C-alpha positions as CSV (number, residue, x, y, z in Angstrom):
1,M,0.0,0.0,0.0
2,P,1.4,3.4,-0.9
3,G,2.3,5.6,2.1
4,I,-0.6,7.8,3.3
5,V,-0.6,11.4,2.0
6,V,-1.5,13.9,4.7
7,F,-0.4,17.5,5.5
8,G,0.8,17.8,1.9
9,R,3.3,15.0,1.9
10,R,3.7,11.3,1.7
11,W,4.6,9.5,5.0
12,G,6.4,6.2,5.7
13,I,3.1,4.6,7.0
14,A,0.1,3.3,5.2
15,S,-3.6,3.8,5.9
16,D,-3.8,0.2,7.2
17,D,-1.0,0.7,9.8
18,F,-3.1,2.4,12.5
19,V,-4.7,-0.8,13.8
20,F,-2.0,-1.8,16.3
21,P,-0.9,1.7,17.6
22,G,-4.5,2.9,17.6
23,S,-5.7,-0.2,19.6
24,F,-2.9,0.3,22.1
25,E,-3.7,4.0,22.6
26,L,-7.4,3.2,22.7
27,F,-6.8,0.7,25.5
28,V,-4.8,3.3,27.5
29,R,-7.3,6.0,26.9
30,V,-10.3,3.9,28.0
31,L,-8.5,3.0,31.3
32,W,-7.6,6.7,31.7
33,W,-11.3,7.8,31.1
34,I,-12.6,5.1,33.6
35,G,-10.1,6.2,36.3
36,T,-11.0,9.9,35.8
37,M,-14.7,9.1,36.0
38,I,-14.2,7.1,39.2
39,L,-12.4,10.0,40.7
40,F,-15.0,12.5,39.7
41,M,-17.9,10.3,40.9
42,Y,-16.2,9.6,44.2
43,H,-16.2,13.2,45.1
44,K,-19.6,13.8,43.4
45,G,-18.1,16.7,41.6
46,Q,-17.5,18.6,44.9
47,F,-13.9,19.3,46.0
48,D,-13.1,20.8,49.3
49,C,-9.8,22.5,48.7
50,N,-8.2,25.6,47.1
51,G,-8.7,25.9,43.4
52,R,-11.8,23.6,43.4
53,G,-13.2,25.5,40.5
54,V,-10.2,24.9,38.3
55,L,-10.0,21.2,39.4
56,H,-13.7,20.7,38.6
57,S,-13.3,22.3,35.1
58,Y,-10.1,20.3,34.5
59,L,-11.7,16.9,35.3
60,V,-14.9,17.7,33.3
61,G,-12.9,18.9,30.3
62,L,-10.6,15.9,30.6
63,L,-13.5,13.5,30.4
64,V,-14.9,15.3,27.4
65,V,-11.5,15.4,25.6
66,L,-10.8,11.7,26.4
67,A,-14.3,10.7,25.2
68,L,-13.7,12.5,21.9
69,I,-10.2,10.9,21.5
70,I,-11.7,7.5,22.2
71,L,-14.4,7.9,19.6
72,S,-11.8,9.1,17.0
73,L,-9.5,6.2,17.8
74,C,-12.4,3.7,17.5
75,A,-13.1,5.1,14.0
76,I,-9.5,5.1,13.0
77,V,-8.9,1.5,14.2
78,Y,-12.1,0.2,12.5
79,V,-11.5,2.0,9.2
80,S,-7.8,1.1,9.1
81,A,-8.7,-2.6,9.5
82,Q,-10.8,-2.6,6.3
83,G,-9.7,-3.6,2.8
84,T,-6.4,-5.2,1.8
85,I,-2.9,-4.0,1.2
86,T,-3.6,-3.2,-2.4
87,N,-7.2,-2.3,-2.0
88,P,-7.2,1.0,0.0
89,G,-10.7,2.0,-1.1
90,P,-12.5,1.1,2.1
91,R,-9.9,3.2,4.0
92,R,-10.4,6.4,1.9
93,S,-11.6,8.3,5.0
94,I,-8.4,7.7,7.0
95,P,-6.8,11.0,6.1
96,A,-9.8,12.9,7.4
97,L,-9.8,10.9,10.6
98,V,-6.0,11.6,11.0
99,Y,-6.7,15.3,10.7
100,L,-9.4,15.1,13.3
101,R,-7.2,13.1,15.7
102,A,-4.4,15.7,15.2
103,L,-6.8,18.5,16.1
104,L,-7.6,16.8,19.4
105,Y,-4.0,17.1,20.4
106,I,-4.6,20.9,20.9
107,P,-7.2,20.7,23.7
108,E,-5.2,17.8,25.2
109,L,-2.1,20.0,25.3
110,V,-4.1,22.9,26.8
111,W,-5.6,20.6,29.5
112,A,-2.2,19.2,30.3
113,C,-1.0,22.7,30.9
114,L,-4.1,23.5,33.0
115,G,-3.5,20.4,35.1
116,A,0.1,21.3,35.7
117,F,-0.9,24.9,36.7
118,W,-3.4,23.5,39.2
119,V,-0.9,21.1,40.8
120,S,1.7,23.8,41.1
121,D,-0.4,26.7,42.5
122,D,-3.9,25.6,43.7
123,S,-3.6,22.0,45.0
124,K,-2.9,23.0,48.6
125,G,-5.3,21.4,51.1
126,C,-6.6,18.8,48.6
127,D,-6.8,15.1,49.1
128,P,-3.3,13.7,48.4
129,A,-4.9,10.9,46.3
130,T,-6.7,13.5,44.1
131,V,-3.5,15.5,43.7
132,G,-1.6,12.3,42.8
133,A,-4.3,11.3,40.2
134,V,-4.0,14.7,38.5
135,I,-0.2,14.6,38.5
136,T,-0.5,11.1,36.9
137,A,-2.9,12.4,34.3
138,V,-0.6,15.4,33.4
139,I,2.4,13.1,33.2
140,A,0.5,10.7,31.0
141,S,-0.6,13.5,28.7
142,W,3.0,14.7,28.2
143,I,4.3,11.1,27.7
144,I,1.7,10.5,25.0
145,L,2.5,13.8,23.3
146,L,6.2,13.0,23.4
147,F,5.7,9.5,21.9
148,T,3.5,11.0,19.3
149,A,6.2,13.4,18.3
150,L,8.7,10.6,18.2
151,G,6.4,8.6,16.1
152,V,6.0,11.4,13.6
153,V,9.8,11.7,13.3
154,F,10.0,7.9,12.9
155,V,7.5,7.7,10.0
156,F,8.7,11.0,8.4
157,D,9.8,10.3,4.8
158,P,12.4,12.8,3.5
159,L,11.4,11.9,0.0
160,G,7.7,12.3,0.9
161,N,6.6,14.7,-1.8
162,P,3.4,13.3,-3.2
163,R,4.2,11.1,-6.2
164,P,2.5,11.8,-9.5
165,Q,-0.5,9.7,-10.1
166,P,-1.5,8.2,-13.5
167,A,-3.9,10.3,-15.6
168,A,-7.6,9.6,-15.2
169,M,-7.9,8.3,-18.8
170,E,-5.2,5.7,-18.3
171,P,-6.1,2.1,-17.3
172,L,-5.5,1.2,-13.6
173,G,-1.9,0.2,-13.0
174,V,-0.5,1.7,-16.3
175,R,2.1,4.4,-15.6
176,D,3.3,6.5,-18.5
177,M,6.6,7.8,-17.1
178,E,8.4,8.2,-20.4
179,S,7.6,11.9,-20.9
180,N,10.2,14.5,-20.3
181,E,8.5,15.7,-17.2
182,G,8.4,12.1,-15.8
183,N,12.0,11.5,-16.6
184,Q,13.0,14.7,-15.0
185,F,11.0,13.9,-11.9
186,L,12.5,10.5,-11.6
187,S,16.0,11.8,-12.0
188,T,15.5,14.5,-9.4
189,A,13.9,11.9,-7.0
190,R,16.9,9.5,-7.4
191,S,19.4,12.3,-6.8
192,L,17.5,13.3,-3.7
193,A,17.3,9.7,-2.5
194,V,21.0,9.3,-2.9
195,K,21.7,12.5,-0.9
196,V,19.3,11.4,1.9
197,W,21.0,8.0,2.2
198,E,24.5,9.6,2.1
199,S,23.4,11.9,5.0
200,R,22.0,8.9,6.9
201,L,25.3,7.0,6.5
202,R,27.4,9.9,7.6
203,L,25.2,10.3,10.7
204,L,25.4,6.6,11.4
205,C,29.2,6.6,10.9
206,C,29.8,10.0,12.5
207,C,32.6,8.5,14.6
208,L,34.6,7.5,11.5
209,P,37.0,9.8,9.7
210,Q,35.3,11.6,6.8
211,D,38.1,11.2,4.3
212,E,37.9,10.6,0.6
213,S,37.7,6.8,0.8
214,H,34.9,7.0,3.3
215,R,33.0,9.6,1.2
216,A,33.4,7.4,-1.9
217,A,32.1,4.4,0.0
218,F,29.1,6.4,1.4
219,S,28.2,7.5,-2.1
220,S,28.5,4.1,-3.6
221,I,26.4,2.4,-0.8
222,A,23.8,5.2,-1.0
223,Q,23.3,4.7,-4.7
224,L,22.9,0.9,-4.1
225,V,20.4,1.2,-1.1
226,S,18.4,4.1,-2.5
227,G,17.7,2.3,-5.7
228,F,16.6,-0.9,-4.2
229,F,12.9,0.1,-3.4
230,S,12.9,3.2,-5.6
231,D,10.7,1.6,-8.2
232,T,8.1,0.4,-5.7
233,D,5.6,2.1,-3.4
234,L,5.9,0.0,-0.2
235,V,6.1,1.0,3.4
236,P,8.0,-1.0,6.0
237,S,4.9,-2.8,7.3
238,D,4.1,-4.0,3.8
239,I,7.6,-5.6,3.6
240,A,7.1,-7.2,7.0
241,A,3.7,-8.6,5.9
242,G,5.3,-9.9,2.7
243,L,8.1,-11.6,4.6
244,A,5.6,-13.3,6.9
245,L,3.6,-14.5,3.9
246,L,6.7,-15.6,2.0
247,H,8.0,-17.6,5.0
248,Q,4.8,-19.6,5.2
249,E,4.7,-20.1,1.5
250,Q,8.3,-21.4,1.5
251,D,7.5,-23.7,4.4
252,K,4.6,-25.2,2.5
253,M,6.7,-25.7,-0.6
254,E,9.5,-27.3,1.6
255,Q,7.0,-29.8,3.1
256,S,5.7,-30.9,-0.3
257,R,8.9,-30.9,-2.4
258,D,11.3,-33.8,-3.0
259,P,14.6,-34.0,-1.2
260,D,17.3,-31.6,-2.3
261,V,19.5,-32.7,-5.1
262,V,23.1,-33.1,-3.9
263,V,26.4,-33.6,-5.6
264,D,26.9,-37.3,-5.7
265,H,30.4,-37.4,-7.0
266,S,32.6,-34.9,-5.1
267,P,36.4,-35.0,-5.0
268,S,36.4,-35.9,-1.3
269,S,34.0,-37.2,1.3
270,P,32.2,-34.9,3.7
271,I,33.8,-36.7,6.6
272,T,37.3,-35.7,5.6
273,E,36.3,-32.1,4.8
274,L,34.2,-31.8,8.0
275,E,37.2,-32.7,10.1
276,K,39.4,-30.1,8.3
277,A,36.6,-27.5,8.4
278,A,36.0,-27.9,12.1
279,H,39.7,-27.4,12.8
280,C,39.9,-24.3,10.6
281,M,36.7,-22.9,12.0
282,K,38.3,-22.6,15.4
283,F,40.9,-20.3,13.9
284,A,38.3,-18.3,11.9
285,A,36.3,-17.7,15.0
286,A,39.3,-16.8,17.0
287,A,40.0,-13.9,14.6
288,Y,37.0,-12.0,16.1
289,G,39.1,-11.5,19.3
290,W,37.8,-10.9,22.7
291,P,34.1,-10.0,21.9
292,L,33.3,-13.5,20.5
293,Y,35.5,-15.2,23.2
294,I,33.6,-13.4,26.0
295,Y,30.2,-14.2,24.3
296,S,31.1,-17.9,24.0
297,N,32.5,-18.1,27.5
298,L,30.3,-15.8,29.6
299,L,31.3,-17.4,33.0
300,T,35.0,-18.0,32.5
301,G,36.0,-15.7,29.7
302,P,36.3,-12.4,31.6
303,C,38.3,-14.0,34.3
304,K,40.7,-15.6,31.9
305,L,41.3,-12.4,30.0
306,S,41.4,-10.1,32.9
307,G,44.9,-11.2,33.9
308,D,46.2,-10.7,30.3
309,C,44.6,-7.4,29.3
310,C,46.3,-4.1,30.1
311,R,49.5,-5.6,31.4
312,S,52.9,-4.7,29.9
313,R,53.6,-6.8,26.9
314,A,56.8,-8.8,26.3
315,A,59.0,-8.1,23.4
316,E,57.7,-11.1,21.6
317,Y,54.3,-9.4,21.3
318,D,55.7,-6.9,18.9
319,I,54.2,-9.0,16.1
320,V,50.8,-7.8,17.1
321,G,49.5,-4.5,15.6
322,G,46.4,-2.5,16.5
323,D,45.7,-4.3,19.8
324,H,46.6,-1.7,22.4
325,L,45.2,-3.5,25.4
326,G,46.3,-7.0,24.3
327,C,42.8,-8.5,24.9
328,H,42.3,-9.5,21.3
329,F,45.6,-11.4,21.1
330,S,45.1,-13.0,24.5
331,S,41.7,-14.3,23.4
332,I,43.2,-15.8,20.2
333,L,45.8,-17.6,22.3
334,H,43.1,-19.1,24.5
335,S,40.8,-20.0,21.6
336,T,43.4,-21.6,19.3
337,G,45.6,-23.2,22.0
338,L,48.7,-21.9,20.2
339,Q,51.7,-20.3,21.8
340,Y,52.8,-16.7,21.0
341,R,55.9,-18.1,19.2
342,D,53.6,-19.8,16.7
343,F,52.3,-16.5,15.4
344,I,54.1,-14.9,12.5
345,Y,52.0,-11.7,12.1
346,V,48.9,-10.4,13.8
347,S,47.1,-7.3,12.7
348,F,44.0,-5.7,14.2
349,H,44.3,-2.6,12.0
350,N,40.8,-1.8,10.8
351,Q,39.8,0.6,8.1
352,I,37.4,0.5,5.2
353,Y,38.7,-2.2,2.8
354,E,41.4,-3.1,5.4
355,I,40.3,-5.8,7.8
356,P,42.2,-7.6,10.6
357,F,43.9,-10.9,10.0
358,Y,46.7,-13.1,11.5
359,V,49.2,-15.6,10.2
360,A,50.2,-18.5,12.4
361,L,51.9,-21.9,12.2
362,D,49.4,-24.7,12.7
363,H,51.7,-27.6,13.7
364,K,48.9,-30.1,14.2
365,R,47.9,-29.8,10.5
366,E,51.4,-28.8,9.3
367,A,50.1,-25.6,7.7
368,V,50.8,-21.9,7.5
369,L,47.4,-20.6,8.4
370,V,46.0,-17.2,7.4
371,A,42.8,-16.3,9.3
372,V,40.7,-13.3,8.2
373,R,38.3,-11.6,10.6
374,G,34.6,-11.2,9.7
375,T,32.3,-8.2,10.3
376,L,32.8,-6.6,13.7
377,S,32.8,-2.8,13.1
378,L,31.1,-0.1,11.1
379,R,34.1,0.0,8.8
380,D,33.6,-3.7,8.1
381,V,29.9,-3.0,7.4
382,L,30.9,-0.4,4.8
383,T,33.2,-3.0,3.2
384,D,30.3,-5.5,3.2
385,L,27.9,-3.0,1.5
386,S,30.3,-2.0,-1.2
387,A,28.7,-4.7,-3.3
388,E,29.3,-3.5,-6.9
389,C,31.3,-5.7,-9.2
390,E,35.0,-5.2,-9.7
391,N,37.1,-6.8,-12.4
392,L,39.5,-9.4,-11.0
393,P,41.5,-10.9,-13.9
394,I,43.3,-14.1,-13.0
395,E,45.9,-15.8,-15.2
396,G,44.6,-19.1,-16.6
397,V,40.9,-18.3,-16.0
398,S,38.8,-17.9,-19.1
399,G,35.5,-16.1,-19.0
400,A,34.3,-13.0,-17.2
401,C,36.3,-12.5,-14.0
402,Y,34.7,-10.1,-11.5
403,A,34.0,-10.1,-7.8
404,H,32.5,-8.2,-4.8
405,K,34.2,-4.8,-4.8
406,G,34.6,-4.3,-1.0
407,M,36.0,-7.8,-0.4
408,C,38.1,-7.7,-3.5
409,Q,39.9,-4.6,-2.2
410,A,40.2,-6.2,1.2
411,A,41.8,-9.3,-0.3
412,S,44.2,-7.1,-2.3
413,Y,45.2,-5.3,0.9
414,I,46.0,-8.6,2.7
415,Y,47.7,-10.0,-0.4
416,K,50.1,-7.0,-0.5
417,K,50.8,-7.4,3.2
418,L,51.6,-11.1,2.9
419,V,53.6,-10.9,-0.3
420,N,55.2,-7.5,-0.5
421,D,56.0,-7.3,3.2
422,G,57.5,-10.8,3.2
423,I,55.2,-12.3,5.8
424,L,54.6,-15.6,3.9
425,N,58.4,-15.8,3.1
426,Q,59.1,-15.5,6.8
427,A,56.6,-18.2,7.7
428,F,57.9,-20.7,5.1
429,S,61.5,-20.0,6.0
430,I,60.5,-21.4,9.5
431,A,58.4,-24.3,8.1
432,P,59.2,-24.9,4.4
433,E,57.4,-28.2,4.3
434,Y,54.1,-26.8,5.5
435,K,51.2,-26.0,3.1
436,L,49.2,-22.8,3.0
437,V,45.7,-22.7,4.4
438,V,43.4,-19.6,4.3
439,T,40.2,-19.3,6.3
440,G,37.6,-16.9,7.5
441,H,34.0,-16.4,8.4
442,S,31.4,-14.1,6.8
443,L,33.3,-11.0,5.5
444,G,36.4,-12.9,6.4
445,A,35.2,-15.9,4.3
446,G,34.6,-13.8,1.2
447,T,38.0,-12.1,1.6
448,A,39.8,-15.4,2.3
449,S,38.3,-16.9,-0.9
450,L,39.5,-14.0,-3.0
451,L,42.8,-14.0,-1.3
452,A,43.2,-17.7,-2.1
453,I,42.4,-17.0,-5.7
454,L,45.1,-14.3,-5.8
455,L,47.7,-16.7,-4.1
456,R,46.8,-19.9,-6.0
457,N,49.3,-19.5,-8.8
458,S,52.1,-18.9,-6.3
459,F,51.0,-21.7,-4.0
460,P,49.4,-24.6,-6.0
461,T,48.7,-26.7,-2.9
462,L,46.8,-23.9,-1.2
463,Q,43.5,-24.7,0.5
464,C,40.8,-22.4,1.7
465,Y,37.9,-23.0,4.1
466,A,35.2,-20.3,3.8
467,F,32.5,-20.3,6.5
468,S,29.2,-18.6,5.8
469,P,30.6,-16.6,2.8
470,P,28.4,-14.0,1.1
471,G,26.5,-15.2,-1.9
472,G,27.3,-12.2,-4.1
473,L,31.0,-12.9,-4.3
474,L,32.4,-14.4,-7.5
475,S,31.5,-14.5,-11.2
476,K,30.7,-18.0,-12.6
477,A,34.2,-18.4,-14.1
478,L,35.9,-17.6,-10.8
479,A,33.5,-19.7,-8.8
480,D,34.2,-22.7,-11.0
481,Y,38.0,-22.0,-10.9
482,S,37.9,-22.0,-7.1
483,K,36.2,-25.4,-6.7
484,D,39.6,-27.1,-6.8
485,F,40.9,-25.4,-3.6
486,V,38.0,-23.7,-1.8
487,V,35.4,-25.3,0.4
488,S,32.5,-23.2,1.5
489,V,30.5,-24.3,4.6
490,V,27.0,-23.1,5.0
491,L,24.7,-23.7,8.0
492,G,21.0,-24.1,7.7
493,K,19.0,-21.2,6.3
494,D,21.8,-18.7,6.8
495,L,20.9,-15.4,5.1
496,V,24.4,-14.2,4.1
497,P,25.3,-17.0,1.6
498,R,22.0,-16.2,-0.1
499,L,22.6,-12.4,0.0
500,S,23.4,-10.7,-3.3
501,I,21.9,-7.9,-5.3
502,P,20.2,-10.3,-7.8
503,N,18.8,-12.4,-4.9
504,M,17.5,-9.3,-3.2
505,E,15.9,-8.1,-6.4
506,D,14.3,-11.5,-6.6
507,L,13.1,-11.2,-3.0
508,K,11.6,-7.8,-3.7
509,R,9.7,-9.2,-6.8
510,R,8.4,-12.1,-4.7
511,I,7.2,-9.7,-1.9
512,L,5.4,-7.6,-4.4
513,K,3.7,-10.6,-5.9
514,I,2.6,-12.3,-2.7
515,V,1.5,-9.0,-1.1
516,S,-0.6,-8.1,-4.1
517,N,-2.2,-11.5,-4.3
518,C,-3.3,-11.8,-0.7
519,N,-6.8,-10.6,0.1
520,K,-6.5,-10.5,3.8
521,P,-6.1,-7.3,5.8
522,K,-2.5,-6.5,6.8
523,Y,-3.2,-6.6,10.6
524,R,-4.4,-10.3,10.2
525,I,-1.3,-11.2,8.2
526,L,1.0,-9.7,10.8
527,L,-0.8,-11.3,13.7
528,Q,-0.9,-14.7,12.2
529,G,2.7,-14.3,11.0
530,C,3.8,-13.5,14.6
531,W,1.9,-16.5,15.9
532,Y,3.5,-18.8,13.3
533,E,7.0,-17.5,14.1
534,L,6.6,-17.9,17.8
535,F,4.5,-21.1,18.1
536,G,4.7,-22.8,14.8
537,G,1.8,-24.8,13.4
538,D,0.7,-25.4,9.8
539,P,1.3,-22.6,7.3
540,D,-1.8,-20.7,6.6
541,D,-3.5,-21.1,3.2
542,F,-4.1,-17.4,2.5
543,P,-6.9,-16.8,0.0
544,T,-5.7,-14.8,-3.0
545,E,-7.0,-12.9,-5.9
546,M,-5.9,-15.8,-8.0
547,D,-8.5,-18.2,-6.5
548,D,-11.3,-17.4,-9.0
549,R,-9.1,-16.5,-12.0
550,R,-9.1,-18.7,-15.1
551,E,-5.8,-20.4,-16.0
552,E,-5.5,-18.4,-19.3
553,E,-5.6,-15.2,-17.3
554,L,-2.5,-16.0,-15.4
555,S,-0.3,-14.7,-18.2
556,Q,-1.4,-11.2,-17.5
557,P,0.1,-9.1,-14.7
558,L,-2.0,-8.7,-11.6
559,L,-3.3,-5.2,-11.3
560,G,-2.6,-5.1,-7.6
561,E,1.0,-6.2,-8.2
562,E,1.6,-3.6,-10.9
563,S,-0.1,-0.9,-8.8
564,L,2.8,-1.2,-6.3
565,M,5.2,-0.2,-9.0
566,I,6.1,3.5,-9.3
567,R,7.8,3.0,-12.7
568,H,8.8,0.1,-14.9
569,S,11.6,-1.9,-13.4
570,S,13.8,-4.6,-14.8
571,S,13.2,-6.5,-11.6
572,Y,9.5,-6.5,-12.2
573,Q,7.9,-9.4,-14.0
574,S,4.3,-10.8,-14.2
575,L,3.1,-13.8,-12.4
576,A,3.8,-16.1,-15.4
577,S,7.6,-15.5,-15.1
578,D,8.0,-16.8,-11.6
579,D,10.7,-19.3,-12.4
580,S,12.8,-17.1,-14.6
581,P,15.4,-14.9,-13.1
582,A,14.1,-11.4,-13.1
583,H,17.4,-9.8,-12.5
584,T,19.7,-11.2,-15.2
585,A,19.5,-8.1,-17.4
586,A,19.9,-5.7,-14.5
587,H,22.7,-7.2,-12.4
588,L,25.6,-9.4,-13.0
589,P,25.2,-12.8,-11.4
590,L,27.5,-13.6,-8.5
591,F,28.0,-17.0,-6.8
592,L,29.4,-18.7,-3.7
593,P,33.1,-19.8,-3.9
594,G,34.3,-23.3,-4.3
595,R,32.5,-26.6,-3.4
596,I,29.7,-26.1,-1.0
597,L,29.1,-28.2,2.1
598,H,25.6,-27.5,3.4
599,I,24.9,-28.4,7.1
600,T,21.2,-28.6,8.1
601,E,19.2,-29.7,11.1
602,D,17.6,-33.1,10.3
603,G,14.1,-33.7,11.5
604,P,11.2,-31.3,12.2
605,S,11.8,-27.6,11.7
606,R,10.3,-26.9,15.1
607,R,11.8,-28.4,18.2
608,S,11.9,-27.7,21.9
609,C,14.8,-25.8,23.4
610,F,16.1,-28.8,25.3
611,S,15.8,-31.4,22.4
612,Q,18.9,-32.9,20.9
613,V,19.9,-31.4,17.5
614,R,20.5,-33.8,14.6
615,Y,22.7,-32.4,11.8
616,R,23.0,-33.5,8.2
617,A,25.9,-32.7,5.9
618,D,25.4,-32.7,2.2
619,W,27.5,-31.6,-0.8
620,S,25.4,-28.9,-2.5
621,N,25.8,-26.5,-5.5
622,E,25.6,-22.8,-5.9
623,M,22.2,-22.9,-7.6
624,A,20.6,-24.0,-4.3
625,F,21.4,-20.6,-2.9
626,R,19.9,-18.4,-5.6
627,S,17.0,-17.3,-3.4
628,V,16.6,-15.9,0.1
629,L,14.9,-18.2,2.6
630,I,12.8,-16.5,5.3
631,S,13.3,-18.2,8.7
632,P,13.7,-17.2,12.4
633,R,17.1,-18.8,12.1
634,M,18.3,-16.9,9.0
635,L,20.5,-14.7,11.2
636,A,21.2,-17.1,14.1
637,D,22.6,-19.7,11.6
638,H,25.2,-17.1,10.5
639,M,26.8,-16.6,13.9
640,P,30.3,-18.1,14.1
641,D,29.6,-19.8,17.4
642,A,26.6,-21.6,15.8
643,V,28.7,-22.8,12.9
644,L,31.5,-23.9,15.2
645,R,29.0,-25.8,17.4
646,A,27.5,-27.6,14.4
647,L,30.9,-28.6,13.1
648,S,32.0,-29.7,16.5
649,S,28.9,-31.9,16.9
650,L,29.4,-33.5,13.5
651,T,33.1,-34.2,14.0
652,K,32.6,-35.7,17.4
653,C,30.2,-38.2,15.8
654,T,32.6,-38.9,12.9
655,G,35.1,-39.9,15.6
656,L,32.6,-42.5,16.8
657,L,32.2,-43.7,13.3
658,D,35.9,-44.1,12.6
659,A,35.6,-47.8,13.7
660,N,33.2,-48.4,10.9
661,K,35.0,-46.6,8.1
662,S,33.3,-48.6,5.3
663,F,30.0,-47.4,6.6
664,C,31.1,-43.8,6.5
665,E,32.5,-44.0,3.0
666,A,29.4,-45.7,1.7
667,H,27.3,-42.8,3.0
668,S,29.8,-40.0,2.1
669,S,27.6,-37.9,0.0
670,S,25.0,-37.5,2.7
671,L,25.6,-38.0,6.4
672,D,23.3,-37.8,9.4
673,F,24.7,-37.2,12.9
674,F,23.3,-36.7,16.3
């Protein structure tokens, strides 16, 4: 539903978004009115104290004002609950009701001032309970006024000039924006949107230096973010409703589909790779330093680190850079079990496109290990969001070679450190027979994969283990090239490995489609969606506008769907094109690196908090991650401690199965573990 237009501008709230806030305020106002009426009736309108006339007028006026507010709120809630997201006709009176409700703030403000005046000057000699009740009413009035002001700021849309509507003679849903005026309007709107997002980024990152590199990153990210929903007319609650519907639709499809297709013939068995991956994940998680160590060891972590942090460092600790208190390096020592002499180089220097990493000798696996840290700061977020494609030509790779810009530059920074500063030469001079292993999680996984590609020609035996890497990372040519030496590990429905600009465009298209097709009011969608997320159950079969449509009509775009489009977009397609990628013409496709080992929870999707988790490890392929899956665990499955816990659980069970090696090999393409 387009944002409501009142007071001469468009707002970030729709006419069907007043049900929940209106109901809450209505509940508070009714209790307030009842309490005031009880107080007035208890004294029978007679007050034996100074300022009794002012008090009597205040209470009578307050009852009247509250009654009017309650009536207006009842009307707003009732009307706002009518219609559907794409059918605002039954809610056409909402703007008038909003104006009426706004006018009632004036007498409420006056009565709040009157109550405050009576309490401060004329309340002497009055019943303390009466004075307390008036003070409570005055405070409540000011709190509601304050939260109303905050709500107005929250839903304020800086780009809220009313959008041009289609001419009356045009069919519904058809927008002719090809005229010079239309093109000029869109160009101006896009420029304004970019400036607004740049200002938001600068405000969010006000603690960062505003140098040229940061300004360039802000501009690049602002163009990316501002353009994402610029061709649609959705408010945040529409997106939330769409995600709730999409989650239930995906669950219905998952319950009815055949088992996932897995790669049957992979170069090595999951058991071998799981053991190596679990070992490397320990180092990738350690790169996060003390925050993750404390989070994973809430009871013992602070005590273990307290003796190491802030004390004078020995000369051997000069290999560590950017860790002024020593807490990061101490946590790495505790997490990896290595000694300080096993570390060649440790850097916690952190700028945009320059992320922390360390180089250590892993004697257990006889490897020189390079671990790259994932996202842990605003600078890292800016690196993540620099998601344009950047050329990355690699000798011996045919086809288009490009990659995620931010991570490509971060990999180049680490590559120069390792090669130009002689860090790897120093490591291999100590252990020349060791092999090179690169690892990382999230941002670190993407950077580690690109770093491995850059180093591959110099170190042919190099191996890389990327945990939860971003989906929008490599071109198809580079992804295929990396399959010989990169293993990506993905847990469950992790969002990040499915996160790319094309996938987000596809998600937007699906949200538009499912929102426009559903004929239930938004408040019911959100209520049932919250119930489903919290308590589970069977996905709802939401009736849609498609129910009574003939099959031959499905080749035509739905009017509700197209009515949510401000202008024609390459990401928009009609219902008939659901299986075709809507984004191929608009964005270059990007893929996960290397071979993909997908770890999922086997068994029912809903389980109790104390039930035992059963994991399943399958070889998968990059096409299985070409769409975003909506799930309560889409963020939790990305956390490094969750990945490490799943890998540890799997490898513990593989140890139990070592006695039956033939069984393990016979089931190497798909393993179940408790």
